[in-house]
C-alpha positions as CSV (number, residue, x, y, z in Angstrom):
1,X,66.6,42.3,32.7
2,X,67.5,45.8,31.5
3,X,64.5,47.9,31.2
4,X,65.7,51.4,31.6
5,X,63.6,52.9,28.6
6,X,60.4,51.1,29.8
7,X,58.7,50.0,32.8
8,X,59.3,46.2,33.4
9,X,56.7,44.1,35.0
10,X,58.0,41.8,37.7
11,X,56.6,38.8,35.5
12,X,59.3,40.1,32.7
13,X,62.0,40.0,35.0
14,X,61.3,36.7,36.3
15,X,61.0,35.3,32.6
16,X,64.3,36.8,31.7
17,X,66.0,35.3,34.8
18,X,64.5,31.9,34.2
19,X,66.0,31.8,30.8
20,X,69.3,32.9,31.8
21,X,69.4,30.4,34.8
22,X,68.6,27.7,32.1
23,X,72.2,28.2,30.7
24,X,74.9,25.9,31.6
25,X,76.0,27.2,35.3
26,X,79.8,26.8,34.5
27,X,79.6,28.9,31.4
28,X,77.0,31.4,33.0
29,X,79.4,32.0,36.1
30,X,82.5,32.2,33.7
31,X,80.8,35.0,31.5
32,X,78.0,36.9,33.4
33,X,80.1,39.3,35.3
34,X,81.8,40.6,32.1
35,X,78.4,41.0,30.4
36,X,77.0,42.7,33.4
37,X,79.8,45.3,33.2
38,X,77.8,46.9,30.3
39,X,75.0,47.5,32.3
40,X,76.6,48.4,35.4
41,X,78.6,51.3,33.6
42,X,75.4,53.4,33.7
43,X,73.5,51.8,36.4
44,X,71.5,53.2,39.1
45,X,70.7,51.5,42.3
46,X,67.7,49.9,40.8
47,X,69.9,47.9,38.4
48,X,72.4,47.0,41.2
49,X,69.5,45.8,43.3
50,X,67.9,43.6,40.5
51,X,71.3,42.2,39.6
52,X,72.3,41.3,43.2
53,X,68.8,39.6,43.5
54,X,69.6,37.6,40.6
55,X,73.3,36.9,41.5
56,X,72.0,35.5,44.9
57,X,69.9,32.9,43.1
58,X,73.2,31.9,41.1
59,X,76.2,32.0,43.4
60,X,77.0,33.7,46.8
61,X,80.5,34.5,45.4
62,X,79.4,36.2,42.6
63,X,76.8,38.3,44.6
64,X,79.8,39.1,47.1
65,X,81.8,40.4,44.4
66,X,78.9,42.6,43.4
67,X,78.4,43.8,47.0
68,X,81.9,44.8,47.3
69,X,81.6,46.8,44.0
70,X,78.6,48.4,45.1
71,X,80.0,49.3,48.4
72,X,82.9,51.2,46.6
73,X,80.5,53.2,44.3
74,X,80.5,57.0,44.4
75,X,76.7,56.9,44.4
76,X,75.4,56.8,48.0
77,X,72.4,55.0,46.7
78,X,74.4,52.2,45.2
79,X,76.4,52.0,48.4
80,X,73.2,51.5,50.3
81,X,72.2,48.6,48.0
82,X,75.6,47.2,48.7
83,X,75.0,47.6,52.4
84,X,71.6,45.9,52.2
85,X,72.9,43.0,50.3
86,X,75.9,42.7,52.6
87,X,73.6,42.4,55.6
88,X,71.5,39.8,53.8
89,X,74.4,37.7,52.7
90,X,76.0,37.7,56.3
91,X,72.6,36.4,57.6
92,X,72.3,33.7,55.0
93,X,75.8,32.4,55.3
């Protein structure tokens, strides 16, 4: 999912997401946030957006926690991603 050094095709992202989703859901929800921190340390709005798209597939609570993190970020573009997904989640609940 992390493709900063190269251009990722949509199909590549979907393939990786499908592999990750095949993991045990309880284990995945217990571990994904910690692992995602490595990506988020130097993430742009694009990484936040892709990760939030994926988190919504997994669990709304997980997505809401990342939205809260994005809204508090110093980068205005990442804050905007947080606003976009916050609005999306409000509409889907």
